Wavefront OBJ file of the C-alpha trace (Angstrom):
o trace
v 101.426 64.398 125.696
v 98.370 66.622 125.314
v 98.349 70.245 126.334
v 95.608 71.240 128.719
v 93.244 73.943 127.446
v 94.611 76.408 129.995
v 98.256 75.700 129.104
v 97.656 75.898 125.367
v 95.606 79.063 125.620
v 98.255 80.979 127.525
v 101.188 79.529 125.534
v 102.676 77.671 128.519
v 101.908 74.176 127.249
v 104.636 71.705 126.339
v 106.456 72.080 123.048
v 104.824 70.277 120.165
v 106.835 67.632 118.318
v 107.879 68.318 114.694
v 104.858 68.583 112.436
v 102.521 69.464 115.269
v 101.400 65.819 115.751
v 99.295 66.151 118.896
v 95.744 65.278 119.806
v 94.869 68.842 120.805
v 96.510 72.229 120.377
v 95.767 75.873 119.760
v 96.545 77.397 116.373
v 99.241 79.522 118.028
v 100.896 76.369 119.421
v 100.876 74.808 115.954
v 102.585 77.858 114.462
v 105.026 78.492 117.313
v 106.399 74.959 117.365
v 106.369 74.273 113.595
v 109.762 73.318 112.104
v 111.194 75.794 109.596
v 110.167 74.552 106.153
v 109.070 75.451 102.653
v 105.815 77.017 103.751
v 107.771 79.576 105.778
v 109.833 80.377 102.676
v 106.643 80.859 100.662
v 105.331 83.219 103.299
v 108.629 85.163 103.167
v 108.375 85.558 99.383
v 104.712 86.573 99.477
v 105.267 89.115 102.256
v 108.659 90.213 100.939
v 107.336 91.044 97.465
v 105.367 93.821 99.087
v 108.522 95.292 100.627
v 110.378 94.923 97.330
v 107.621 96.844 95.545
v 107.534 99.503 98.262
v 111.291 100.090 98.039
v 111.342 100.201 94.242
v 108.408 102.624 94.019
v 109.738 104.895 96.752
v 113.302 105.250 95.604
v 113.000 105.525 91.816
v 111.275 108.854 92.424
v 114.612 110.487 93.260
v 115.742 109.832 89.687
v 112.328 110.766 88.260
v 112.340 114.059 90.184
v 115.623 115.086 88.554
v 114.246 114.337 85.083
v 110.851 116.028 85.474
v 112.419 119.052 87.157
v 114.411 119.677 84.004
v 111.588 118.762 81.612
v 108.838 120.767 83.331
v 111.122 123.515 84.725
v 109.964 122.897 88.289
v 111.026 124.962 91.266
v 112.809 123.342 94.199
v 109.580 123.444 96.212
v 107.588 121.635 93.509
v 110.353 119.100 93.010
v 110.214 118.360 96.733
v 106.475 117.686 96.417
v 107.123 115.263 93.567
v 109.627 113.367 95.718
v 107.747 113.617 99.011
v 104.070 113.126 98.159
v 104.442 109.334 98.289
v 105.855 109.486 101.800
v 102.914 111.638 102.897
v 100.506 109.101 101.399
v 102.380 106.257 103.103
v 102.035 107.972 106.475
v 98.251 108.156 106.083
v 97.965 104.714 104.475
v 99.751 102.992 107.348
v 97.279 104.380 109.889
v 94.254 103.695 107.710
v 94.961 100.217 106.354
v 96.717 98.994 109.487
v 93.461 99.530 111.367
v 91.335 98.029 108.574
v 93.534 94.914 108.645
v 92.671 94.448 112.328
v 88.957 94.734 111.590
v 88.454 92.989 108.235
v 91.479 90.703 108.196
v 94.967 90.668 106.730
v 94.129 88.991 103.439
v 91.327 91.444 102.597
v 93.789 94.304 102.844
v 96.698 92.526 101.058
v 95.102 92.556 97.645
v 93.521 95.996 98.146
v 96.772 97.827 98.912
v 98.571 96.020 96.066
v 95.778 97.077 93.677
v 96.165 100.676 94.865
v 99.899 100.442 94.150
v 99.165 99.202 90.620
v 96.773 102.109 89.991
v 99.216 104.621 91.474
v 102.205 103.333 89.500
v 100.421 103.215 86.131
v 98.581 106.519 86.505
v 101.767 108.328 87.566
v 103.506 107.016 84.430
v 100.924 108.886 82.306
v 101.156 112.163 84.232
v 100.997 115.226 82.000
v 101.874 117.788 84.632
v 102.997 118.548 88.163
v 99.600 118.253 89.870
v 98.741 114.916 88.276
v 102.106 113.452 89.217
v 101.839 114.585 92.838
v 98.278 113.255 93.247
v 99.024 109.880 91.664
v 102.213 109.462 93.673
v 100.179 110.255 96.802
v 97.717 107.484 95.837
v 100.650 105.132 95.353
v 101.851 106.121 98.830
v 98.520 105.132 100.360
v 99.058 101.614 99.031
v 102.693 101.516 100.158
v 101.765 102.733 103.630
v 99.086 100.065 103.896
v 101.443 97.345 102.717
v 104.177 98.058 105.262
v 102.318 96.999 108.427
v 100.312 94.251 106.746
v 103.329 92.522 105.169
v 105.297 92.639 108.411
v 102.345 91.388 110.468
v 101.650 88.578 108.008
v 105.144 87.158 108.383
v 105.284 87.572 112.146
v 101.970 85.736 112.486
v 103.088 82.843 110.271
v 106.559 82.550 111.821
v 107.522 79.941 114.379
v 108.942 80.928 117.749
v 112.597 80.054 117.114
v 112.906 81.720 113.692
v 110.565 84.707 114.037
v 113.328 87.316 114.043
v 115.115 85.772 111.066
v 111.937 85.338 109.018
v 110.663 88.867 109.642
v 114.178 90.157 108.924
v 114.168 88.318 105.604
v 110.934 90.083 104.646
v 112.449 93.474 105.416
v 115.577 92.505 103.496
v 113.535 92.368 100.298
v 113.666 96.145 100.612
v 117.378 95.945 99.826
v 116.587 94.098 96.590
v 114.184 96.886 95.608
v 116.854 99.477 96.425
v 119.254 97.755 94.036
v 116.817 96.925 91.229
v 115.521 100.512 91.032
v 118.880 102.126 90.149
v 119.732 99.196 87.858
v 116.540 99.757 85.850
v 117.283 103.484 85.787
v 120.808 102.909 84.463
v 119.540 100.580 81.738
v 116.852 103.029 80.612
v 119.127 106.087 80.709
v 121.754 104.244 78.679
v 119.266 102.925 76.125
v 118.824 106.234 74.325
v 114.997 106.259 74.589
v 114.992 109.790 75.985
v 114.392 111.285 79.416
v 110.610 111.565 78.987
v 110.129 107.864 78.247
v 112.715 106.905 80.869
v 110.933 108.413 83.849
v 107.535 107.156 82.656
v 108.848 103.602 82.330
v 110.577 103.836 85.711
v 107.263 104.688 87.345
v 105.084 102.344 85.295
v 107.280 99.301 85.895
v 106.387 99.566 89.572
v 103.031 98.023 88.654
v 104.717 94.735 87.659
v 105.828 93.556 91.140
v 102.581 94.939 92.587
v 100.634 92.716 90.183
v 102.783 89.774 91.306
v 101.835 90.621 94.894
v 98.122 90.446 94.022
v 98.594 87.031 92.399
v 100.788 85.574 95.147
v 98.469 86.702 97.910
v 95.564 84.796 96.404
v 97.604 81.667 97.175
v 97.849 82.290 100.892
v 95.069 81.820 103.469
v 94.024 84.396 106.020
v 96.410 84.690 108.950
v 95.671 81.680 111.191
v 96.422 83.682 114.325
v 94.003 86.402 113.229
v 91.270 83.892 112.394
v 91.591 82.084 115.698
v 92.086 85.017 118.082
v 90.027 87.770 116.423
v 87.296 85.818 114.638
v 87.038 82.697 116.747
v 87.497 80.371 113.739
v 90.185 78.092 115.117
v 88.986 74.954 113.295
v 88.996 76.717 109.920
v 92.370 78.294 110.651
v 93.876 74.895 111.525
v 92.549 73.300 108.316
v 93.835 76.099 106.097
v 97.194 76.109 107.873
v 97.637 72.364 107.396
v 96.814 72.729 103.688
v 99.088 75.753 103.153
v 102.000 74.049 104.913
v 101.604 71.005 102.616
v 101.487 68.621 105.537
v 104.429 70.065 107.491
v 101.944 71.173 110.130
v 99.325 68.492 110.745
v 95.823 69.422 111.805
v 95.254 68.121 115.353
v 92.301 65.888 116.110
v 90.935 68.622 118.360
v 91.645 72.327 118.114
v 91.620 74.188 121.397
v 89.918 77.528 120.951
v 92.158 80.554 121.387
v 90.553 83.169 123.662
v 89.076 86.005 121.622
v 91.195 89.162 121.791
v 89.097 92.270 122.511
v 89.708 95.279 120.314
v 91.495 98.161 121.982
v 90.830 101.773 121.065
v 93.607 104.249 120.343
v 92.736 106.129 123.529
v 93.042 102.934 125.594
v 96.402 102.168 124.000
v 97.805 105.618 124.685
v 96.541 105.615 128.277
v 98.235 102.286 129.079
v 101.737 103.064 130.342
v 103.204 99.715 129.246
v 101.814 99.929 125.704
v 102.814 103.584 125.452
v 106.415 102.755 126.383
v 106.470 99.941 123.810
v 105.160 102.333 121.154
v 107.733 104.986 122.014
v 110.557 102.446 122.028
v 109.621 100.789 118.724
v 107.733 103.400 116.706
v 109.987 106.132 118.079
v 113.068 104.272 116.891
v 111.398 103.696 113.508
v 110.667 107.428 113.221
v 114.275 108.370 113.940
v 115.555 105.750 111.507
v 113.208 106.866 108.723
v 114.137 110.506 109.184
v 117.709 109.652 108.228
v 117.005 106.774 105.846
v 114.278 108.214 103.647
v 115.428 111.790 103.989
v 118.932 111.054 102.767
v 118.001 108.439 100.190
v 115.254 110.462 98.511
v 117.543 113.494 98.486
v 120.588 111.569 97.277
v 120.624 113.062 93.735
v 120.535 116.572 95.203
v 123.288 115.701 97.669
v 125.426 114.215 94.897
v 124.766 117.292 92.778
v 126.457 119.418 95.440
v 129.279 116.926 95.901
v 129.936 116.519 92.163
v 127.971 119.156 90.194
v 129.580 118.216 86.868
v 128.792 114.484 87.096
v 126.092 113.128 84.791
v 122.856 111.623 86.098
v 124.084 108.179 85.004
v 127.226 108.608 87.098
v 125.242 109.756 90.121
v 122.846 106.851 89.758
v 125.796 104.448 89.546
v 127.180 105.923 92.769
v 123.794 105.476 94.444
v 123.714 101.862 93.320
v 127.218 101.369 94.671
v 126.215 102.723 98.082
v 123.267 100.309 98.270
v 125.277 97.287 97.104
v 128.386 97.923 99.208
v 126.733 99.069 102.438
v 122.959 98.537 102.604
v 122.732 94.980 101.255
v 125.431 93.550 103.598
v 123.727 95.309 106.514
v 120.429 93.601 105.751
v 122.239 90.274 105.309
v 124.015 90.583 108.637
v 120.797 91.569 110.392
v 118.559 88.674 109.379
v 121.290 86.031 109.718
v 122.543 87.120 113.142
v 119.673 88.918 114.881
v 118.394 85.878 116.777
v 121.933 85.211 118.011
v 122.924 88.808 118.753
v 119.561 89.807 120.207
v 117.081 92.227 118.721
v 117.642 95.168 121.049
v 121.430 94.801 120.978
v 121.400 94.670 117.170
v 119.265 97.807 116.999
v 121.565 99.687 119.364
v 124.548 98.639 117.225
v 122.815 99.831 114.070
v 121.984 103.234 115.514
v 125.531 103.605 116.827
v 126.884 102.990 113.302
v 124.391 105.469 111.807
l 1 2 3 4 5 6 7 8 9 10 11 12 13 14 15 16 17 18 19 20 21 22 23 24 25 26 27 28 29 30 31 32 33 34 35 36 37 38 39 40 41 42 43 44 45 46 47 48 49 50 51 52 53 54 55 56 57 58 59 60 61 62 63 64 65 66 67 68 69 70 71 72 73 74 75 76 77 78 79 80 81 82 83 84 85 86 87 88 89 90 91 92 93 94 95 96 97 98 99 100 101 102 103 104 105 106 107 108 109 110 111 112 113 114 115 116 117 118 119 120 121 122 123 124 125 126 127 128 129 130 131 132 133 134 135 136 137 138 139 140 141 142 143 144 145 146 147 148 149 150 151 152 153 154 155 156 157 158 159 160 161 162 163 164 165 166 167 168 169 170 171 172 173 174 175 176 177 178 179 180 181 182 183 184 185 186 187 188 189 190 191 192 193 194 195 196 197 198 199 200 201 202 203 204 205 206 207 208 209 210 211 212 213 214 215 216 217 218 219 220 221 222 223 224 225 226 227 228 229 230 231 232 233 234 235 236 237 238 239 240 241 242 243 244 245 246 247 248 249 250 251 252 253 254 255 256 257 258 259 260 261 262 263 264 265 266 267 268 269 270 271 272 273 274 275 276 277 278 279 280 281 282 283 284 285 286 287 288 289 290 291 292 293 294 295 296 297 298 299 300 301 302 303 304 305 306 307 308 309 310 311 312 313 314 315 316 317 318 319 320 321 322 323 324 325 326 327 328 329 330 331 332 333 334 335 336 337 338 339 340 341 342 343 344 345 346 347 348 349 350 351 352 353 354 355 356
């Protein structure tokens, strides 16, 4: 059965059979009804590598801050700037690159933010003083902030309707891997006997490795089909690239129904629309409250542990941090992406906040 142009455009057309084998369809229909397959897993890895890199780069700084504080005799205020400059950069980068991604496209921004992360990671590893380290970590934060919205949007736009929550959750779960790998690398370096100076430089510099992998992997993925069809009006090109990227799982229809162009909305228009404003407060507001606890406590974990056990070595404290991530954070991520579509997104979020 063919979808009418009106049905396909507004998403009310009949479900497509596996593989998208229809005479006519919109790009959104092709994606929404696609069976879960290898191309979804590739999209998860490509998007998730960004989150892995973000988590690694953000959370190794807590260990680095302890080492440079002792080496450079930094005050508490300066140490806080070392730990927090990346978060400040991420705040600005998310606004800046999130908007650019809506104007120039997702793929154009993917490689750019990953390149910024490479520059930030390598240049911070060669810092010779407080100011240099803060500035380079801020640059790294710009890339991290840009990667957050773009990676999440990429996966949500490639996901099918039935598995969207699980697939986006899998991307975010790569953050848990970064949380675990960071302390593991720190423990290996601290136990190797190479010295504190080389340890913190390697911890920071190694962040360029997954960022470089992100640049490479993102050359293998086409522009978001939904973006191409709805924002640029290139539905035919989007359908061809999607069929090629999915390796035949999604077949290009004989006729592609054009998706209505989505007009750009200014920030003022968004904030003056009551419905959009409520959605922003409910989602971004929850994210703000979560991050206040999550990043605040995690970045300050060495200082917290120093008060709890002042005589423990840095290796011991790092091992405790790793234990917290492995025992509590990783299972939480696992539970979320495996059960969220069954539990319900809002119910799962309410449960998570109740536990916090």
